[in-house]
C-alpha positions in Angstrom: -5.9 13.7 5.5 -6.9 11.3 8.5 -5.1 8.4 8.4 -5.5 6.3 11.6 -7.1 6.3 14.9 -6.1 9.7 17.1 -3.6 7.4 19.2 -1.9 5.5 16.6 1.7 5.7 17.0 3.6 8.8 15.3 6.8 6.6 14.9 7.4 4.4 11.9 9.8 1.7 12.3 11.6 0.5 9.0 13.8 -3.2 9.1 16.7 -2.8 6.8 18.6 -5.5 4.7 20.6 -3.0 3.1 21.9 -0.1 3.6 20.2 1.5 0.1 17.3 -0.3 -0.1 15.0 2.4 2.2 11.9 3.6 2.2 12.5 5.7 -0.6 9.9 8.3 -2.2 7.3 6.7 1.1 10.0 8.6 3.4 8.5 11.9 2.4 5.0 10.4 2.6 5.4 9.5 6.3 7.0 13.0 6.9 3.6 15.0 4.7 1.4 12.8 7.0 3.6 13.8 10.4 5.0 10.5 10.9 8.8 10.4 12.1 10.7 7.0 10.6 13.5 5.1 12.9 15.7 3.0 11.0 16.9 -0.3 12.3 19.6 -2.8 11.0 18.6 -6.3 10.2 21.6 -8.4 11.6 23.1 -5.4 13.3 20.6 -3.9 15.8 18.3 -5.6 18.0 15.0 -6.0 16.3 12.4 -6.3 19.5 11.2 -2.6 19.4 10.8 -2.3 16.2 9.0 -5.9 15.6 6.5 -5.2 18.7 6.3 -1.9 18.2 2.3 -1.2 18.3 2.7 1.6 15.6 3.1 0.8 11.8 6.7 -1.5 10.9 7.6 -2.0 7.5 10.2 -4.5 6.7 12.0 -3.7 3.3 14.2 -5.9 1.0 17.3 -7.5 0.4 19.4 -9.7 -1.4 19.0 -12.6 0.7 16.3 -15.5 1.0 14.5 -16.4 3.8 15.5 -19.9 4.2 19.6 -19.0 4.5 19.0 -19.2 8.4 22.0 -21.5 8.5 24.4 -18.1 6.6 22.2 -15.5 8.4 21.1 -16.6 11.9 19.8 -12.9 12.6 16.7 -14.4 10.3 15.5 -16.9 12.9 14.6 -14.6 15.6 13.7 -11.7 13.1 10.9 -14.5 11.3 9.9 -15.7 15.6 9.4 -11.9 16.3 7.6 -11.4 13.1 5.0 -14.3 14.0 4.0 -12.8 17.3 3.5 -9.4 15.3 1.0 -11.0 13.1 -0.5 -13.3 15.7 -1.2 -10.0 17.3 -2.3 -8.3 13.8 -0.2 -5.2 14.3 0.0 -2.6 11.3 2.7 -4.6 9.1 3.7 -3.9 5.7 6.6 -5.8 3.3 8.5 -4.9 0.5 10.2 -7.9 -1.3 11.9 -9.8 1.1 9.1 -8.3 3.5 7.0 -9.8 1.9 8.9 -13.0 1.6 9.1 -13.0 5.4 5.5 -12.4 6.0 4.7 -15.0 3.9 7.1 -17.3 5.8 5.7 -16.8 9.1 2.1 -17.1 8.2 3.5 -20.6 7.0 3.5 -20.5 3.3 6.4 -22.1 1.2 8.6 -19.6 0.1 11.2 -20.9 -2.5 13.1 -19.8 -5.6 11.3 -19.1 -8.5 11.4 -20.4 -11.9 13.5 -17.6 -13.6 14.7 -13.9 -11.9 12.2 -10.8 -12.3 13.7 -7.8 -12.4 12.3 -5.0 -14.2 9.5 -2.7 -14.7 6.3 -3.8 -16.2 2.8 -3.4 -15.4 0.8 -5.4 -12.5 -2.7 -6.9 -12.8 -4.5 -5.5 -10.2 -7.2 -7.9 -8.9 -11.0 -6.9 -8.5 -10.9 -6.9 -5.1 -12.9 -4.8 -2.1 -10.4 -2.1 -0.2 -7.4 -3.1 -2.7 -4.8 -0.8 -1.8 -3.3 -1.1 -5.1 -5.8 0.7 -7.3 -3.7 3.7 -7.8 -1.1 1.5 -9.7 -3.5 0.3 -12.2 -1.8 0.8 -15.8 1.6 2.2 -13.5 4.8 -0.2 -14.3 6.3 -1.1 -10.9 9.7 -2.2 -10.1 10.3 -6.0 -10.0 13.6 -7.0 -8.5 13.9 -10.5 -6.6 14.5 -14.1 -7.6 12.4 -15.9 -5.1 8.7 -16.1 -5.1 6.2 -18.0 -2.7 3.0 -19.4 -2.0 0.3 -17.8 -0.6 -0.9 -17.6 2.6 -4.1 -19.7 3.6 -5.5 -16.6 5.4 -4.6 -14.1 2.3 -6.0 -12.8 -0.1 -4.5 -12.1 -3.3 -4.1 -8.2 -4.8 -1.6 -8.5 -7.5 -0.4 -10.6 -10.1 2.8 -9.9 -12.8 3.3 -12.0 -16.2 5.7 -14.0 -14.3 4.6 -14.8 -11.0 1.3 -15.1 -9.7 1.8 -14.1 -6.2 2.7 -10.6 -5.9 1.0 -9.0 -3.1 -1.5 -10.0 -0.5 -3.2 -8.4 2.6 -4.2 -10.1 5.7 -7.4 -8.2 7.1 -6.6 -4.1 7.1 -3.3 -4.4 8.9 -1.0 -6.5 7.1 0.0 -6.0 3.6 2.7 -7.7 1.7 4.5 -6.5 -2.0 6.8 -8.5 -3.9 7.2 -5.6 -6.2 9.3 -2.3 -5.2 6.7 0.8 -4.6 8.5 2.8 -2.4 11.6 3.4 -5.8 12.8 7.2 -6.0 13.9 8.5 -9.3 16.8 10.5 -8.1 17.9 6.9 -6.4 18.0 4.2 -9.0 21.7 4.6 -9.8 22.6 3.2 -6.3 20.5 -0.1 -7.3 22.7 -0.5 -10.3 25.4 0.1 -8.7 24.8 -2.1 -5.4 23.3 -5.0 -7.4 26.0 -5.0 -10.5 26.7 -8.5 -9.8 22.9 -9.9 -9.6 22.4 -7.9 -12.4 25.4 -9.4 -14.7 25.1 -12.7 -13.5 21.0 -12.5 -15.0 22.5 -10.9 -18.3 20.4 -8.1 -17.3 21.3 -4.7 -20.0 22.3 -2.4 -17.6 21.8 0.7 -19.9 18.3 -0.6 -20.9 17.3 -1.3 -17.2 19.1 2.8 -16.3 16.4 3.7 -19.3 13.2 2.3 -17.8 14.4 3.4 -14.6 14.5 7.2 -15.9 11.5 6.9 -17.9 9.3 4.5 -14.8 10.2 5.7 -11.5 8.8 9.3 -11.5 5.6 8.3 -12.8 4.9 5.4 -9.8 7.0 7.5 -7.3 3.5 9.7 -8.0 1.3 7.2 -7.2 3.5 5.6 -4.6 1.9 8.0 -2.0 -1.6 7.0 -2.6 -0.7 3.2 -1.9 0.9 4.3 1.4 -1.9 6.7 2.2 -4.9 4.1 1.6 -3.4 1.5 3.6 -3.1 3.7 6.7 -6.5 5.0 6.3 -8.0 1.7 6.6 -5.2 0.2 9.5 -7.6 -1.2 12.4 
């Protein structure tokens, strides 16, 4: 499969904000497409190399907010480097917190939503040209966030949910932001239930029910998620 231009860098950088929120099922897709993956840990590692990378950089999720810069000072540098990256239109994929960071770096407001959105539901996929999310039509995806964001001025809205209207957007062909989790691997969902137990109990989420939904829906999402990634990478300029 032809993904991008022949000289497109074969290394993918992935910025993690939480150890178990990794590339999940997408990691195997990158390997199958001939790429290698390098992880960097936000708050620990130097982010310059990842955010100045000429190839694709993926910014993953985490439980902190983009506005918590006093508690997590590393966010200031991450946002500044991301602003420079987006200004250069370098290939960037943001998931959950990553999407919020992209929105914030583009000047949009990111803030606590009216309620937490945790669980599986279908998206309303917008009928826009070159929508990379078409393969997720009628496919439940995993939502796990309390913050939301306004749509950046230059962004094109790609999807909404019943609770939050701004679930995904793109800037041209090179920048894609997904509020929901498209990357989750079916065999790794128990790590999420363990790692996020405090949040789940505070939000009064029924953990056995969520586990059952994970077992029902995650394998289907895992089959369709690679198509989102492949479409996005095929259209990178």
